[in-house]
C-alpha positions in Angstrom: -52.9 -178.6 117.8 -52.6 -177.8 113.9 -52.3 -173.6 114.9 -49.4 -174.2 116.8 -47.2 -176.2 114.6 -47.5 -174.1 111.6 -45.6 -171.0 113.3 -42.7 -173.6 113.7 -42.8 -175.2 110.6 -42.5 -171.6 109.1 -39.3 -170.9 110.9 -37.5 -174.3 110.3 -37.9 -173.5 107.1 -36.5 -170.2 107.3 -33.6 -170.7 108.9 -33.1 -173.9 106.3 -33.4 -171.3 103.1 -30.9 -169.2 104.9 -28.4 -172.1 106.1 -28.0 -172.9 102.1 -27.9 -168.9 101.2 -25.1 -168.6 102.9 -23.2 -172.0 101.9 -23.6 -170.7 98.8 -22.4 -167.7 99.3 -19.2 -169.5 101.4 -18.9 -171.4 97.8 -18.8 -168.9 96.2 -15.6 -166.9 97.5 -14.1 -170.5 98.0 -14.2 -170.4 94.4 -13.0 -167.3 93.6 -10.3 -167.6 96.0 -9.4 -170.7 94.4 -9.3 -169.2 91.4 -6.8 -166.1 92.4 -4.6 -169.0 94.1 -4.5 -170.7 90.9 -3.3 -167.5 88.9 -1.1 -167.2 91.4 0.9 -170.5 91.4 0.4 -170.3 87.3 2.7 -166.5 87.4 4.7 -168.1 90.7 5.2 -171.3 87.9 6.4 -169.3 85.0 8.0 -165.9 86.4 11.0 -166.9 84.9 9.2 -167.7 81.1 7.5 -164.4 81.4 10.4 -162.0 82.1 12.6 -163.9 79.9 10.3 -163.2 76.7 9.6 -159.3 77.7 13.3 -158.6 78.3 13.3 -160.5 74.7 11.0 -158.4 73.0 11.7 -155.2 74.1 15.4 -156.2 72.9 13.8 -157.3 69.5 11.8 -154.2 69.5 14.6 -151.9 70.3 17.1 -153.6 67.7 13.9 -152.7 65.1 13.6 -149.5 66.4 17.3 -148.3 65.9 17.0 -150.1 62.3 14.0 -148.8 60.7 14.5 -144.8 59.3 11.8 -142.3 61.1 9.0 -141.9 59.1 8.4 -137.9 57.9 5.9 -135.6 56.9 5.1 -132.6 55.3 1.8 -130.7 55.7 0.7 -128.5 53.3 -2.5 -126.8 53.6 -4.1 -125.1 50.7 -7.5 -123.3 49.4 -9.2 -124.8 46.0 -10.6 -121.8 44.0 -12.7 -121.6 41.3 -14.8 -124.9 42.4 -11.6 -126.9 42.0 -12.4 -129.0 45.0 -13.1 -132.1 43.2 -10.3 -131.5 40.5 -7.9 -131.5 44.2 -8.8 -134.5 45.5 -9.2 -136.2 42.1 -5.6 -135.4 41.1 -4.3 -136.3 45.1 -6.0 -140.0 44.4 -4.5 -140.0 41.2 -0.8 -139.3 42.6 -1.2 -142.2 45.2 -2.5 -144.8 42.7 0.9 -143.7 41.2 2.6 -144.2 44.3 0.9 -147.7 44.6 2.2 -149.1 41.4 5.7 -147.0 41.2 5.0 -145.6 37.8 7.9 -143.8 37.6 6.8 -142.6 34.0 4.2 -140.2 35.2 6.3 -138.9 37.9 9.2 -138.2 35.0 6.4 -136.1 33.4 5.7 -133.6 36.6 9.4 -133.4 36.6 10.4 -135.8 39.6 13.4 -138.0 37.8 14.8 -139.2 41.5 12.0 -140.5 43.3 12.1 -143.0 47.2 8.7 -145.2 47.0 9.9 -146.1 50.4 7.3 -144.8 52.6 5.6 -142.7 50.4 2.0 -141.8 50.5 0.0 -138.8 50.0 -3.8 -138.2 51.7 -5.7 -135.0 51.9 -8.8 -134.3 54.0 -11.0 -131.0 55.2 -9.4 -129.0 57.5 -12.8 -127.9 60.0 -12.0 -124.5 61.8 -13.1 -124.2 65.4 -15.9 -123.8 66.3 -17.8 -124.5 62.4 -20.3 -127.2 63.8 -22.3 -129.9 60.7 -25.6 -127.5 60.6 -23.1 -124.0 60.1 -21.9 -126.7 57.1 -25.1 -127.5 55.6 -26.7 -124.0 55.7 -23.3 -122.2 54.1 -23.2 -124.9 51.5 -27.3 -124.0 50.9 -26.5 -120.1 50.2 -23.8 -121.5 47.5 -26.7 -123.1 45.3 -27.4 -119.4 45.4 -23.6 -118.3 43.8 -24.6 -117.8 39.8 -28.0 -116.5 40.6 -28.4 -112.2 39.6 -30.6 -112.7 43.2 -27.0 -111.7 44.9 -24.2 -109.4 44.0 -20.8 -109.3 43.5 -19.7 -108.7 46.9 -22.4 -110.9 48.6 -21.3 -113.8 46.6 -17.5 -113.5 47.1 -18.4 -113.8 50.7 -20.5 -116.5 50.8 -17.4 -118.0 48.7 -15.2 -117.2 51.2 -17.4 -119.1 53.7 -18.2 -122.4 52.0 -14.9 -122.9 51.3 -13.0 -124.8 53.6 -9.3 -125.2 53.3 -7.5 -128.6 52.7 -4.8 -130.1 54.6 -2.6 -132.3 52.1 0.0 -134.5 54.1 3.0 -136.0 52.2 4.8 -139.3 54.2 7.9 -140.2 52.9 11.2 -141.2 54.6 13.5 -139.8 52.9 14.0 -136.1 54.0 15.2 -134.3 51.2 14.3 -136.6 48.1 10.2 -136.4 49.8 10.3 -132.4 50.4 11.2 -132.1 47.1 8.2 -134.6 45.8 5.9 -132.5 48.1 7.1 -129.4 46.1 6.8 -130.7 42.7 3.8 -131.9 43.3 2.2 -129.0 44.7 3.7 -127.1 41.3 1.6 -129.8 39.5 -1.5 -129.0 40.7 -1.4 -125.6 39.6 -1.1 -126.6 35.9 -4.5 -127.5 35.1 -5.4 -125.9 32.0 -9.1 -125.2 32.2 -9.0 -123.3 35.7 -5.2 -121.8 34.7 -7.6 -120.0 32.3 -9.7 -119.5 34.8 -7.9 -118.0 36.9 -6.4 -116.0 33.9 -10.0 -114.4 33.1 -11.0 -114.0 36.5 -8.1 -111.9 36.5 -8.5 -110.1 33.9 -11.9 -108.9 34.9 -10.7 -107.7 38.2 -8.2 -105.3 37.4 -11.0 -104.0 34.2 -13.5 -103.9 37.2 -11.2 -101.8 39.5 -9.4 -99.6 36.3 -13.7 -98.6 35.6 -13.8 -98.2 39.3 -11.1 -95.7 39.7 -12.5 -93.8 36.5 -15.8 -93.4 37.7 -14.0 -92.1 40.8 -12.6 -89.1 39.5 -15.8 -88.4 38.1 -17.4 -88.6 40.9 -14.4 -86.5 42.6 -14.8 -84.3 40.5 -18.2 -83.2 40.9 -17.5 -83.1 44.2 -15.0 -80.3 43.5 -16.6 -78.2 41.5 -19.8 -78.0 44.0 -17.6 -76.9 46.7 -16.1 -74.2 45.0 -19.5 -73.3 43.7 -20.3 -73.7 47.4 -17.0 -71.6 48.6 -17.5 -69.0 45.8 -21.3 -68.3 47.3 -22.0 -65.8 50.4 -25.7 -67.7 51.5 -25.9 -71.1 50.9 -28.9 -72.9 51.6 -28.8 -76.3 53.9 -29.6 -78.1 50.8 -27.8 -81.4 49.8 -28.6 -81.2 46.4 -26.4 -80.1 43.4 -28.7 -78.6 40.4 -27.3 -78.3 36.6 -27.0 -76.7 34.1 -29.9 -78.7 32.5 -31.5 -77.9 35.9 -31.4 -81.8 37.1 -30.0 -82.4 40.6 -27.7 -85.1 42.2 -28.2 -85.6 45.9 -24.9 -84.8 47.4 -24.9 -87.2 50.1 -25.4 -90.3 47.4 -22.3 -88.8 45.8 -20.1 -89.7 49.0 -21.9 -92.9 49.9 -20.8 -93.8 46.0 -17.7 -92.9 46.8 -17.1 -94.4 49.4 -18.8 -97.5 47.7 -16.2 -97.6 44.9 -13.3 -97.0 47.3 -14.4 -100.2 49.4 -14.8 -102.2 45.8 -11.2 -101.0 44.7 -9.6 -102.3 47.9 -11.5 -105.9 47.3 -10.8 -106.6 44.5 -6.8 -106.0 45.4 -7.3 -108.2 48.2 -8.8 -110.4 46.1 -6.4 -110.3 43.1 -3.8 -111.0 46.0 -5.5 -114.0 47.5 -6.1 -115.0 44.2 -2.9 -116.2 42.5 -3.5 -120.2 41.8 -6.2 -122.1 41.5 -4.7 -124.6 44.9 -3.9 -121.7 46.2 -1.7 -122.4 49.2 -2.0 -121.1 52.4 0.9 -123.2 54.5 4.0 -124.8 53.1 5.3 -127.0 56.3 8.6 -127.8 56.8 9.5 -132.0 57.4 8.4 -133.2 60.9 8.7 -136.3 62.7 5.6 -138.5 62.7 4.1 -139.2 66.0 3.0 -142.5 66.9 0.7 -143.5 69.5 2.5 -145.7 72.0 0.8 -149.5 71.4 2.1 -148.8 68.0 5.8 -148.8 68.4 7.5 -151.9 67.8 9.6 -151.8 71.1 6.2 -152.5 73.1 4.0 -154.7 70.4 6.9 -157.4 70.0 6.8 -158.0 74.5 2.6 -158.1 74.3 3.0 -160.9 70.8 5.1 -163.1 72.9 3.1 -162.6 76.3 -0.3 -163.2 73.7 1.3 -166.8 72.1 3.4 -168.0 75.5 -1.1 -167.6 77.0 -2.5 -169.6 73.8 0.1 -172.4 74.2 -0.6 -172.8 77.5 -4.3 -173.1 77.5 -4.3 -174.9 74.5 -2.3 -177.7 76.4 -4.6 -177.6 79.7 -8.2 -178.0 77.1 -5.8 -180.6 75.6 -5.5 -182.4 78.8 -9.2 -181.9 80.2 -10.4 -183.3 76.6 -7.9 -186.5 77.3 -9.5 -187.2 80.6 -13.4 -186.5 79.3 
């Protein structure tokens, strides 16, 4: 009889467990429905208040957006030359600090007599070119450590400097378009008045011009040798396929090497001329942009901000009233 009663007891236990499970599920759905119903009743009860707050907030935001002048900006792309990047960042920090302290004496010293500090700001950041990765940056910085050694030739060193020197963007924010654009121009002029880098630039230009002049003189000598060789070959009837020139003292010169030297000299002259064109200032200006309106994200606009604030305050006050009521019941 014990064996016959055991399965019946187990089935009754399973039915009780399933019944309790379905009962709990029903209670859960009922609680969710009650919550949704309460939310619906809450919004139905306060719908006119919420709509009124939204309309008032939109009206205030729209009015302030019309009263407040638009903020403008000018972006200047620059390339620091002669290891002047640290100087550039320090100078921009100094200018921004003088803006925050409204130091009119400093700005008069750099030629800015009329300045509107309202909304004025200067920031700088590096321009990361497309396709440049952090690994490439570390690799170029490692190569840059060999800049001042004799192991790398001038042309290779210049190429490394070109690849490891990033462009930088200086952004001027302001509200008065006329004075703001004038401020940006005067600041850029001031950045290139550093005496140390001016002397470095002058020495660099002198060395480059002397280098070009020496290359031209050497190029003329090579051309003269090649011309004499050509004349000598033209005057002889039988010429062997020898690529060497025999001088009067019986020394020989490789004619192929002369042509190679000539090509290298031409390339060096072209490279130096290009460097003279690029390196006219310590802080080389790549592009001086025109004034443009600052683009703001949707949620930063006052027309959306004020309705959000009013609704948040209303919901907060309602929650506090509910908690206060519940606390009295306890």
